[in-house]
C-alpha positions as CSV (number, residue, x, y, z in Angstrom):
1,M,124.1,138.1,107.9
2,Y,127.8,139.3,107.6
3,L,128.8,135.9,106.0
4,R,125.8,136.1,103.5
5,C,126.8,139.6,102.5
6,Q,130.3,138.5,102.1
7,E,129.1,135.7,99.6
8,A,127.0,138.1,97.7
9,L,130.1,140.4,97.3
10,A,132.2,137.4,96.2
11,T,129.8,135.8,93.8
12,G,127.5,138.8,92.7
13,T,124.6,136.4,93.2
14,P,121.6,138.2,95.0
15,A,119.7,136.4,97.8
16,V,116.6,136.7,99.9
17,V,117.4,135.7,103.4
18,R,114.8,134.9,106.0
19,Y,115.4,135.1,109.8
20,G,112.6,134.2,112.1
21,V,111.9,133.6,115.8
22,S,109.0,131.7,117.3
23,D,106.8,133.0,120.1
24,D,108.1,130.3,122.3
25,E,111.7,131.1,121.7
26,A,111.0,134.8,122.0
27,F,109.4,134.1,125.5
28,E,112.4,132.2,126.6
29,I,114.8,135.1,126.1
30,G,112.5,137.7,127.5
31,L,110.9,139.2,124.3
32,T,107.1,139.7,124.1
33,C,106.7,138.0,120.8
34,G,108.4,136.4,117.7
35,G,108.5,137.5,114.3
36,V,110.0,136.9,110.8
37,L,112.4,139.2,108.9
38,E,113.3,139.0,105.2
39,V,116.3,140.6,103.9
40,F,117.5,141.1,100.3
41,I,121.2,140.9,99.8
42,H,122.7,142.1,96.5
43,R,126.0,143.5,95.4
44,I,125.9,147.2,94.3
45,D,128.0,147.9,91.2
46,P,128.2,151.7,90.5
47,N,128.5,151.0,86.9
48,L,125.1,149.1,86.8
49,H,123.2,150.7,89.7
50,P,122.1,154.1,90.0
51,I,123.6,154.5,93.6
52,E,125.6,157.7,92.8
53,K,122.7,159.5,91.3
54,L,120.6,158.4,94.2
55,A,123.1,159.7,96.7
56,A,123.4,163.0,95.0
57,A,119.6,163.4,95.1
58,V,119.4,162.7,98.9
59,D,122.4,165.2,99.6
60,V,120.4,168.0,97.9
61,R,117.0,166.7,99.4
62,E,115.5,166.1,96.0
63,P,112.7,163.5,96.2
64,A,113.9,160.2,94.7
65,A,112.7,156.6,94.6
66,V,114.6,153.5,93.9
67,A,112.9,150.3,92.8
68,T,114.7,147.0,93.2
69,V,113.6,143.6,91.8
70,V,113.9,141.3,94.5
71,V,112.0,138.2,93.0
72,G,111.7,137.3,89.4
73,P,113.9,137.8,86.3
74,N,116.9,140.2,86.4
75,V,116.9,140.1,90.2
76,G,118.9,143.0,91.5
77,S,118.0,145.3,88.7
78,Q,116.9,148.8,89.7
79,V,115.1,151.8,88.5
80,L,115.7,155.2,90.0
81,I,113.2,158.0,89.7
82,V,114.5,161.4,90.4
83,G,114.1,164.8,89.0
84,G,111.3,163.9,86.5
85,E,113.5,161.2,85.0
86,C,114.1,157.5,85.2
87,Y,117.5,155.7,85.3
88,G,118.1,151.9,84.9
89,S,115.5,149.3,83.9
90,T,114.2,146.0,85.2
91,G,115.0,144.5,81.8
92,H,111.4,144.8,80.5
93,A,109.7,148.0,79.3
94,P,106.1,147.1,80.3
95,L,107.3,146.3,83.8
96,D,109.3,149.4,84.0
97,E,106.1,151.5,83.2
98,A,104.1,149.7,86.0
99,V,106.9,150.0,88.5
100,V,107.5,153.7,87.9
101,A,103.8,154.5,88.1
102,D,103.5,152.8,91.4
103,A,106.8,154.2,92.6
104,L,105.7,157.8,92.0
105,G,102.6,157.3,94.0
106,L,104.5,155.9,96.8
107,L,107.1,158.7,96.5
108,E,104.2,161.2,96.8
109,Q,103.3,159.6,100.1
110,G,106.8,159.3,101.3
111,A,106.0,155.6,101.7
112,N,108.0,152.2,100.9
113,S,106.4,149.1,99.7
114,L,106.9,145.7,98.1
115,L,105.1,145.5,94.8
116,H,103.7,142.1,93.4
117,L,103.4,142.4,89.6
118,G,103.1,140.1,86.5
119,F,105.9,139.9,83.9
120,E,104.2,142.5,81.7
121,G,103.5,144.7,84.8
122,E,99.9,143.4,85.4
123,R,98.3,144.0,88.8
124,R,97.1,141.1,90.9
125,K,99.9,138.9,89.8
126,E,103.0,137.7,91.6
127,D,105.6,136.7,89.0
128,V,107.7,139.8,90.1
129,S,108.4,141.2,93.5
130,V,109.8,144.8,93.4
131,F,110.8,146.6,96.5
132,V,110.3,150.5,96.3
133,E,112.2,152.7,98.7
134,S,111.1,156.3,98.9
135,F,113.5,159.2,99.7
136,A,111.0,161.9,100.1
137,T,111.5,165.4,101.6
138,P,109.7,165.8,104.9
139,P,106.0,166.7,104.4
140,R,105.2,170.4,105.0
141,M,103.0,171.9,107.7
142,L,102.1,175.5,106.9
143,I,100.8,177.2,110.0
144,F,99.0,180.5,109.3
145,G,98.6,182.7,112.4
146,A,101.4,183.6,115.0
147,I,99.4,182.8,118.0
148,D,100.0,180.5,121.1
149,F,98.1,177.7,119.6
150,A,100.5,177.9,116.6
151,A,103.5,177.6,119.0
152,A,102.3,174.3,120.4
153,L,101.4,173.0,116.9
154,T,104.8,173.9,115.7
155,E,106.2,171.8,118.5
156,L,104.0,168.7,117.8
157,G,104.3,169.1,114.1
158,S,108.1,169.0,114.2
159,F,108.0,166.0,116.5
160,L,105.8,164.2,113.9
161,G,108.5,164.8,111.2
162,Y,107.0,167.8,109.4
163,H,109.0,170.7,107.9
164,V,107.0,173.5,109.8
165,T,106.5,177.0,108.6
166,V,104.8,179.6,110.6
167,C,103.5,182.7,108.6
168,D,101.8,185.7,109.6
169,A,101.7,189.3,108.3
170,R,102.2,190.8,111.9
171,P,106.0,191.2,112.4
172,I,105.6,191.9,116.2
173,F,104.3,188.3,116.6
174,T,106.1,186.5,114.0
175,T,109.5,186.0,115.4
176,A,111.9,183.0,115.5
177,A,112.1,183.4,119.4
178,R,108.3,182.6,119.7
179,F,108.5,179.5,117.4
180,P,111.9,177.9,118.1
181,A,110.8,174.5,116.8
182,A,109.6,175.9,113.3
183,D,111.9,175.4,110.4
184,N,110.8,178.7,108.9
185,V,109.1,181.9,110.4
186,V,107.9,184.2,107.6
187,V,106.5,187.6,107.8
188,E,104.1,187.9,105.0
189,W,100.3,187.9,104.0
190,P,99.4,184.2,104.2
191,H,97.7,184.0,100.8
192,R,100.8,185.5,99.2
193,Y,103.2,183.3,100.9
194,L,101.1,180.2,100.1
195,N,101.4,181.3,96.3
196,Q,105.3,181.0,96.6
197,V,105.6,177.5,98.1
198,Q,105.0,174.0,96.7
199,V,102.0,172.2,98.0
200,D,101.3,168.4,97.5
201,R,99.0,165.8,99.0
202,R,101.2,165.4,101.9
203,T,101.0,169.0,103.0
204,A,99.0,170.1,106.0
205,I,97.6,173.6,106.0
206,C,96.5,175.0,109.4
207,V,94.9,178.4,109.4
208,L,94.7,179.7,112.9
209,T,94.5,183.5,112.3
210,H,91.0,183.8,113.3
211,D,90.5,186.9,111.3
212,P,88.5,187.1,108.0
213,K,90.9,189.4,106.2
214,F,93.7,186.9,106.7
215,D,91.6,183.5,106.7
216,V,89.4,184.1,103.6
217,P,92.1,185.0,101.0
218,V,94.5,182.2,102.3
219,L,91.6,179.6,102.2
220,E,90.6,180.6,98.8
221,E,94.2,179.9,97.7
222,A,94.6,176.7,99.8
223,L,91.4,175.1,98.2
224,K,93.0,175.6,94.8
225,T,96.0,173.3,95.9
226,H,96.2,169.4,96.5
227,A,96.9,169.8,100.1
228,G,96.0,166.6,102.0
229,Y,94.7,168.6,104.9
230,I,93.2,172.1,105.2
231,G,92.0,173.0,108.7
232,V,90.8,176.4,110.0
233,M,90.3,177.3,113.6
234,G,87.1,179.2,114.8
235,S,83.7,178.7,116.4
236,R,80.7,177.4,114.4
237,R,79.5,181.0,114.2
238,T,82.8,182.0,112.7
239,H,82.7,179.1,110.4
240,A,79.2,180.1,109.1
241,D,80.5,183.6,108.4
242,R,83.6,182.3,106.6
243,D,81.7,179.8,104.6
244,K,79.4,182.6,103.4
245,R,82.4,184.8,102.3
246,L,84.0,182.0,100.5
247,R,80.8,181.2,98.6
248,E,80.6,184.7,97.6
249,R,84.1,184.6,96.2
250,G,83.0,181.6,94.0
251,I,84.3,178.7,96.1
252,T,82.1,175.8,95.3
253,E,80.5,173.6,97.9
254,A,82.8,170.7,96.8
255,Q,85.7,172.8,97.5
256,R,84.4,174.1,100.9
257,D,83.7,170.5,101.8
258,R,87.5,170.0,102.0
259,L,87.7,172.3,105.1
260,S,88.1,170.7,108.5
261,S,86.3,173.5,110.4
262,P,86.0,173.8,113.2
263,I,89.7,172.4,113.2
264,G,90.6,169.2,115.1
265,L,88.9,166.1,116.5
266,D,86.5,166.3,119.5
267,L,88.8,165.7,122.5
268,G,87.5,168.2,124.9
269,T,90.7,170.2,124.6
270,C,91.4,173.5,126.5
271,T,95.0,174.3,126.3
272,P,97.2,175.1,123.2
273,E,99.0,171.8,123.8
274,E,95.8,169.8,123.9
275,T,94.5,171.5,120.8
276,A,97.6,170.8,118.9
277,I,97.2,167.1,119.8
278,S,93.5,167.4,118.5
279,I,94.5,168.9,115.2
280,C,97.5,166.5,114.7
281,A,95.1,163.5,115.5
282,E,92.7,164.8,112.7
283,I,95.5,165.3,110.2
284,I,96.7,161.5,110.9
285,A,93.1,160.2,110.8
286,Q,92.4,162.0,107.5
287,R,95.6,160.8,105.9
288,T,95.0,157.1,106.9
289,G,91.4,157.1,106.5
290,A,90.9,156.1,110.0
291,T,87.7,156.8,112.2
292,G,89.3,158.5,115.1
293,R,87.1,156.3,117.4
294,P,88.6,154.4,120.3
295,L,90.3,151.2,119.3
296,S,88.4,149.3,121.9
297,E,85.1,149.9,120.1
298,L,86.5,148.6,116.8
299,T,87.1,145.0,115.6
300,T,89.3,146.1,112.5
301,S,93.0,145.8,112.4
302,I,95.0,148.0,114.7
303,H,97.7,148.7,112.1
304,R,96.4,149.9,108.8
305,P,98.4,149.3,105.5
306,K,99.4,152.5,103.8
307,P,97.3,153.1,100.7
308,S,99.2,153.3,97.3
309,R,98.5,155.7,94.6
310,S,99.5,155.1,91.0
311,N,100.4,158.0,88.8
312,P,100.9,158.0,85.1
313,I,104.5,157.6,83.7
314,S,104.0,160.1,81.0
315,G,106.5,163.1,80.8
316,L,109.3,161.1,82.4
317,A,112.5,160.7,80.5
318,Q,113.9,157.1,80.5
319,H,117.6,156.5,80.8
320,Q,119.1,153.0,80.3
321,P,122.5,152.1,81.9
């Protein structure tokens, strides 16, 4: 690998290098299985590549995605998407448009992917391969209700990589000492705080307050957002009452159907820690589209590919090097 990198630096010629180990070779040296790894090697010239703009975006935690052509014409050319603008080009405008659209979808999910496209950006063709790497901010988990269950959920949410906020209007309960794993602890009415923060499809909103005067206003606001998950704690009787109150506020059936209520999967949980696992399991299952059933009962693949979502390119400014 080192020698191939030195060669790319000297010649400026990109290369895709494949390394592989067979199962038999792996077993001989104590590994459980073999595998194949492909590595794209290319020289980065700051005058031609948006590396400095990418580094600046990462430093300030601004979401950015960089797309690199690894197979096809103009191998090594890159497009950077950051701050609502595009820098660089694949060398062909229709391909740029398709790459940026897919890159925006991947950035929204915080996912990386190898795209296969036609020369004109056509889907279901393999003339060009473009690797998209996302540098997304951590997804947000907004927990409303400073209770013991929230403390356990904060720990697990942080462990899963979420930027966790605990919010409650009661200052006596809402303290940093009670929630050391939280990134933010906010004393505010939940619905007011929710109006102040950015919510996207990666955001998980967990309402644990168990009190209509808090629950209903914040759920009304939450259902207006694009949050990927909205869960609310309470018994079935509590849910029926809450559903009635939301209906009276004009929240449609389709909107109310987005609620995971009662919150979490059926795991027979009792403790706050077990309940946190139940909630996070439901968040993961909803994000991936999985069933939540035991894998032993299924015949589908264990590892599911991440879905891609294409967004329009309109409104993005294009900057060529």
